[in-house]
N, C-alpha and C positions, 0 to 999 in steps of 0.2 A: 705274398703281399703281403709285407712284415706290418706286424701289428700296436701300436702302441699300448706301452700299459702305465705308460702315468699316468696319474690324474689328473683329470679334465679341471680346468680353470673353470670362475663363475660367474659370466658379471647379471649383476642386476641394477637396475639405481629403484627411483624416486616413481616414476613412471612403468617400470616392469620387467616382470621376477621368472625364477628359470624353473625344471621339470634336469629331478634326475633320475636314474633305478637302475636298477640289473638285472637286464638280459639275458635269461635261462634255458633251457631247454626245458627233456617234460623233466627228464633224465637230473640232472638240477648242473650240468652244465652249464662255463656262458661259451655265446654266445655270440665271436666277433668281428670287426670285421662292416655291419651293418649299419641299412643308414637306418634314426628312427624319425621321423615326422611329424610335425602337424599336422590335422588335420579336423573338418566342421564336418560339422552330421547338422542337417540341415530335417527338418519336420517338413514331412509330408504325405500328403492323404494318395499318392497313391505307393509312399515309401520311403523311406531316409535316407538325403542325396548326400553321397558323401563328401567332399573334393579335399582331397590336397593335393601341393607341386609339386617338385625333382625341384624345381628354384626357392619351397619355404623353407619354413623356419626347419631345420634339424640336426641330429647326434649321431656323431658316430660310434659304435661301440667296442672299445680297448680290448689288451687279451682275458683281462676280466668277466668283458660286457656288461659295465659301466658307462652308460651316457647320458650327458648333459646336452639339453638344452636355450641357448638364455637366451640370458634381451626380449625376453616374451612380452606382449602386451597382456594386463591383465584378461580371463579372458574364461573359456569354459571350454577343452579343446577335445578332436580323442586323438591316438595318436594309431602311426601307418604302418609296417613293412611296403621297402620297395626292395627286389630284387630284379635282373635283367628277366630272371623265369613267375616270375609270379611276387603281387607285393597283394595286402592285407589289412585289416585293421586289430589292434592288441585285442584278441577278450573282453571281456568284464570280466573280474575276478571270482566269481562264481562260475563262469569258463563256460558261458551258456550261448546255443551256435547261435552264431547270429545278434550278436555282443559287444559293444566292446568299449572298452575301455574310458568312463569320464577322467578329465583331469581341470582341475580349476585351477589358476594361475593371479594369483595377488601382486599388488606391485610392491618391491622392496623386501618379498620373502622367493621361497625357496622351496617347494612345492616333490616333498621325499616321498617317489613310491614305492623305496624296498629293490626285494623282488618280482621277474614278474618271466612268471614263465610261460613259454608257449611250443607250441607247433615247431620244428627245424627247421628254415626254408627250404 
């Protein structure tokens, strides 16, 4: 599979925003060719409910690990990884087990996440 090395374009409007980040493994190497999905977490007394769909907004990491999810409605989201073998939420920067990164998207703005290090799926 050939992975794109071009810088992704970003589309935002007055009623949408975007998320940009770089997905790296724990050793700092880019993770290419993975989809990063928007996910929502709903608090529940029995534990959080995580939801995302393969049709939901997503970005594909390029050869440098860079991904963009654009035209995102304003709100707070988590990010999920899905492969045929595994799916998981991207943990919060503190790496605490069971945590999830929280991303706030604002209309007309790009939310820069910088480097995100995860265990390679």
